[in-house]
N, C-alpha and C positions, 0 to 999 in steps of 0.2 A: 822705268821707275827705280831710281837709284836709292841706295842706302846712304844717308848723310850722318856723319859723326861730328859731335860737338864736344870739344875738350873743356876742362875747367881751369882752376887757378891753383898754382901758377904754371900751368902746362902750356904746351903748344900742340899743334896737330900731330906731331910725332907720337903722342900718347897712343894713337890708334894703330900704329904700324903692326904690332903683333897680332891683333885681331884681324885686321884687313888682309894680312898675308895668309891667314889660315882660312879665309872664306872661299867657298867655291865660286861665288859670284864676283864679278870684277867691276860691276857698275857701282862703285863706292866713291864717296867724296868726303874728305876730312877737312872741315872748315877751320880757319884760323881766326879766333876772336881778335877784333881790332886792338892793337897794342900788345899782343902776345906773340912775339916773334915776327911781327909785321907792323906797318904803319897804322895810324888811326886816321880816319877821314878828317878834313879840316873842321875844327870846332866840335869834334866828337866829345860829349860830356862824360862818357864812360860810366853812366848810371845803369842800373838794372833795366830800366825802361829802354834806354838807348840800345843796349845789347839785344833786347827782345825785338825791337824794331829792326835792327840790323839782321837778325836771324830770319825774321819773317820775310824781309826783302830778299835774302839769299834763297829761301825756299820758293818764293813766288817766281824768282827768275828761272828756276828749273823747269817750270811749266807743267808739272804733273805731280800727283801726290807721292810722297817719299816715305821710306822706312827711316824713321828718325831715331838717333841713339845719342845719349848724353851721359857725361860723368861729371860729378862734383858740380861746379857752377854751370857746366853745360847741361847737367840734369835739371837744374832749376830753370834754365832758359827753355829747355825742351818742354817742361811741364807748362810753362806759361804760354809758349808758342802754340802748342796743340790746344790749349784752352781758348785761345783767341782766334786761331785760324785752323780749325779741324779739317777744312777743305784742302789744306796743303799737306796733310799727313795721312798715310795709309795705316801704318802701325807706328808705335813709339816704344822705346826701351830706354831705361835710365837707371842710375844708381849713385849712391853716395852724395846726393844733393837733396837738401831737405826744405820743402815748402810745407810747413806744418805749424799750426798755432801753438803746439805744445813744445816746440823746439826752442832751446836756449842756445844762442850762438856759442861756439867753443871759445876757449880763452884767447887764442891768437886772433880770431875774428873780432872779439871785443876790443882787443888792443888796436887793430886796424881802424875800428870805428871811432876811437877816442882821439879827438884833435890833439896834436902834439905827440901823444903817445905812439900813434901809428907812424908818424914821421921818424921818431926816434928809433922805433923798431926797425924800420926799413934801412936806416943808416947803419945798423948793425949787421944787416944781411950781407953775407959774403959767401962765395961758393963752398968753402970748406965747412962752415957751420951748417949751411943749408943742406949739403949732401948728407951730413949725419942725421939731420932732422928727417929728411925724406926716407932714408934707409930705415929709421926707427918706425916710420909710419907705413912701411911695406914695400918701398921701391928697391930693386936690386941696385948694388953699388954703382954700376956703370950707368944705368938709367938715371939714378939719383944725381949723379955728377952732371950729366947732360942737362937735366932740368935746371939744376942750380946755376949752371953757367949761362943759361939762356935768359936769366932774369936781369933786366937792365932798368935804367931809371924810368923809362917810359912805362914798362910793365908795372913797376912799383907804384907809380902815380895812378895807373888804371885800377890796380887792386884796391888802393885806398878809396878812390871815388866809388867803385862798385860796392864795396862793403858798407860804406857810409850811406849809400842809397837804400840799403836793405835792412834797416833796423826792424821794420815790421813786415817783412816779406811773407810770413805765414798768414797774418791777418789780411794782407792785401791780395795775395795770390791763391791761397787755398780754396776760397769759394769758387773760383773759376775752374780749378782743377777738379773739383767735385762733380762738375757737369760734363767732364770728358767721357766720351763713349768709344773712342777709337781703341782697338786692341792694344793692350799694354803688358810690358814685361819689366820687372824690377830686379836689379842685381844689387848685391850687398856683400861686403866682407864681414864675417862673423865677429871679427876683432877690430873693426873700424874705430879708431880712436876719436873720430869727429862726430859720430852719430850711432846710436844703438840700433840693432836690427829691428826693433819695434817700429821704427820709422819706415823701414821697407815694408813691413807687414801692414802698417796703417795706410800707406800709399796704395799698395796692391788692393787692399779691401776697398778703398775709396773709389777706385776706378775699375773694379771688376777684373783685375789682372792677376798675374802670377808673380810671386816673389821667389827668387833663387838666392839662397844664402850660401856663400862659399866658406866652408870650415877652414880655420887656420889662415884666413885671408884678412888683410887689414884694409887700407883705404883705396889702394890702387888696383882694383880688380881687372881693369883693362890690360894691365901688365902682369900682375900676379897670377891671373887665371885666364890668360888670353885664349888658350885652346878650348877650355870649357865654355867660356863666354861666346866664342865664335860658333861652337857647335849648338849652343842653346839658341843663339840668334837665328841660325839657319832653320832649326826646327820650328821656331816661332814664326818666321816668315813663311815657311811652307804651309803651316797650318792656317795662315790668314791670307792666302792668295785669293 
C-alpha cells in the first residue's frame, strides 16, 4: 500500500524529495503531471478533467488503495480523485489547493485564464524573474531557481489550458468533495499568499479531517516544512492503519 505524492503548478515531482527522504516508509511514489518535466500523451488536452482521469488511471494501476498526498494543483486533483474513486484511496492529505465555492482565483491565475493576457504573461516568464517570485512566495533560493529553470514551453501551454478549464472549479467539484469519508489531513502555510487559512479549515471541517497550519510558512509547505509535514504524515498513517 504505497504513498503517492502529486505535485502542483509549476512544479515537478522533485517537490516531494524533502518529505520523502524524511519518511521511515520507503514505499512512496512521486508522480509527474503530464507536461510538467515530462511528455504529454498524444492529444492530451491538459484540462482539469484530463488530469483527474490521468491520476485515477495511475492509482488504478497500482492495484491497491494508496495513501494519497497532494500540493497546490495536486491538492485539487487529489480532492477530485478521492471524491470519484474512494475505492482507490486509503487515506488522503493535501494542502494549498482550493476547491471551494467561496474562493476567488488569485491574480496570476486570473491572468492565465484570460485569452491573450495569459500568453503575454508566459512570454515574460524567464528564470531570473520567476526565481524572485518563487522566493517571495516561500521557496528557498536554490529550489526556486530549480523550479524556474524547469519551466518550458510545453509546461506553459499546459498551465494555461489547466487554469482555463477551472473557472468554476469550486461549484463543479466541491459537492463531490463534501461526500468524501476517507480519513483526511489538510496542510497549510499560515502566510500562503494564494489562499487564506480559512480554506484549510473549511476543507477539514467539510471532510471530517484535521487541519495543520504551519506558522511562518507561505505556499510551499512540502519544502518549507518538510520535516514537520513528514512527521505529521507518518502519525496520520499510523492512526489510520
